[in-house]
C-alpha positions as CSV (number, residue, x, y, z in Angstrom):
1,M,83.7,101.1,68.9
2,S,81.8,103.0,71.2
3,Y,82.1,106.9,71.4
4,H,80.7,109.4,74.2
5,E,80.8,113.0,73.7
6,G,82.9,112.5,70.4
7,R,85.5,110.6,72.2
8,K,86.6,106.9,71.7
9,V,85.6,105.1,75.1
10,S,85.9,101.4,73.9
11,S,86.7,99.1,70.9
12,H,86.2,95.4,70.6
13,K,87.1,92.7,68.1
14,R,84.3,92.3,65.8
15,K,82.3,88.7,66.3
16,H,80.8,87.4,63.2
17,G,77.7,85.2,63.7
18,H,74.5,85.2,65.8
19,Y,74.5,85.6,69.5
20,Q,78.1,86.5,69.7
21,W,79.5,88.9,72.2
22,S,82.9,90.5,72.8
23,I,83.0,91.0,76.5
24,D,85.9,92.8,78.5
25,I,85.7,91.5,82.1
26,S,87.2,94.7,83.3
27,H,83.8,96.6,82.3
28,Y,82.0,94.2,84.7
29,L,84.0,94.7,88.0
30,K,81.4,96.9,89.7
31,T,78.9,94.5,88.9
32,L,81.0,91.3,90.0
33,K,82.1,93.1,93.1
34,V,78.3,92.8,94.3
35,K,77.7,89.7,93.1
36,P,81.1,87.6,93.3
37,G,79.6,84.2,92.8
38,A,78.6,85.1,89.4
39,L,82.3,85.2,88.5
40,K,82.8,81.6,87.6
41,R,79.8,81.4,85.3
42,S,80.1,84.7,83.6
43,V,80.9,85.1,79.9
44,A,83.2,87.7,80.8
45,L,85.4,85.2,82.4
46,S,85.1,82.8,79.7
47,Q,85.9,85.3,77.4
48,A,89.2,86.3,79.4
49,K,92.5,86.1,78.1
50,P,93.9,82.3,78.7
51,E,96.5,83.5,81.2
52,L,94.0,85.3,83.3
53,K,91.7,82.2,83.2
54,K,94.6,79.9,84.1
55,I,95.5,82.2,87.2
56,Y,91.7,82.2,88.5
57,N,91.5,78.3,88.0
58,K,94.9,77.7,89.6
59,Y,94.9,80.2,92.4
60,Y,91.4,81.6,92.8
61,K,88.7,79.1,92.5
62,G,86.4,79.5,95.3
63,S,87.6,82.9,96.1
64,E,86.1,85.1,93.7
65,K,86.1,88.1,95.9
66,A,90.0,88.0,95.9
67,F,90.1,87.4,92.2
68,I,88.0,90.3,91.5
69,E,90.3,92.4,93.7
70,L,93.1,91.1,91.6
71,L,91.4,92.3,88.4
72,E,91.2,95.6,89.9
73,L,94.9,96.1,90.0
74,M,95.2,95.5,86.2
75,P,94.3,99.1,85.0
76,K,97.2,100.3,86.9
77,H,99.5,97.2,86.6
78,S,99.6,95.2,83.5
79,L,98.9,91.3,83.7
80,A,102.5,90.7,82.7
81,K,103.5,92.5,86.0
82,I,101.0,90.5,87.9
83,K,102.2,87.1,86.5
84,D,105.8,88.3,87.1
85,A,104.9,88.7,91.0
86,I,103.0,85.4,90.9
87,K,106.3,83.8,89.6
88,E,108.2,85.5,92.4
89,L,105.7,84.1,94.8
90,E,105.9,80.8,93.3
91,N,109.5,80.4,93.9
92,I,109.0,81.3,97.7
93,N,106.1,79.2,98.6
94,P,103.3,78.3,95.8
95,R,100.6,77.3,98.6
96,L,100.7,81.0,99.8
97,I,99.7,83.2,96.7
98,D,97.2,85.6,97.4
99,T,96.3,89.0,95.9
100,E,97.7,91.2,98.8
101,K,101.1,89.6,98.3
102,I,101.0,89.9,94.8
103,K,99.9,93.7,95.0
104,T,102.7,94.2,97.3
105,I,105.4,92.8,95.1
106,V,103.9,94.5,91.9
107,Q,104.1,97.9,93.9
108,R,107.5,97.3,94.9
109,N,108.9,96.2,91.6
110,D,106.9,99.5,90.3
111,T,108.7,101.4,92.9
112,C,112.4,100.2,92.4
113,R,111.9,100.6,88.7
114,E,110.8,104.3,89.3
115,K,114.0,104.6,91.4
116,A,116.2,103.0,88.8
117,V,114.8,105.5,86.1
118,A,115.3,108.5,88.7
119,D,118.8,107.2,89.5
120,S,119.8,106.9,85.6
121,A,118.6,110.2,84.9
122,S,120.5,111.7,87.9
123,D,123.5,109.9,86.4
124,I,122.9,111.3,83.0
125,H,122.5,114.9,84.6
126,R,125.8,114.5,86.5
127,K,127.7,113.0,83.4
128,S,126.2,116.2,81.4
129,K,127.3,118.6,83.8
130,E,130.8,117.2,83.9
131,I,131.1,117.0,79.8
132,M,129.6,120.7,80.0
133,D,132.3,121.7,82.7
134,A,135.2,120.2,80.9
135,Y,133.8,121.7,77.5
136,S,133.6,125.3,79.3
137,E,137.3,124.9,80.5
138,M,138.5,124.0,76.9
139,L,136.7,127.1,75.5
140,S,138.3,129.4,78.5
141,G,141.4,128.4,77.4
142,V,141.4,129.5,74.0
């Protein structure tokens, strides 16, 4: 674990043995943006989650800048949401998958989820008010 000013800033699974590193690709995004060609040979990519490596190999090989842009989505949107967006795009046209489309779908899906939660909350509020009004009527008759 790494700490800065008493706060935990990172943690990695321990690697046993000599010359073993635990590298998180998200920690190297600024560097990779400057030298995107280094991505394909990086230890960070070789240690990335298998699903992430599969996305790179299937859709982004030779388009490292676009893949780095995709990686920049991950702090705000999970890998699962990105994979769902890719699945949705594959159903439309598997040859037209790119970062902008993935980003659009992920943001649209988040907006729809937020709206559904807000609608649900307003439904709960409305039902609660109806129940309280009915209860108030019952008590006023006593």
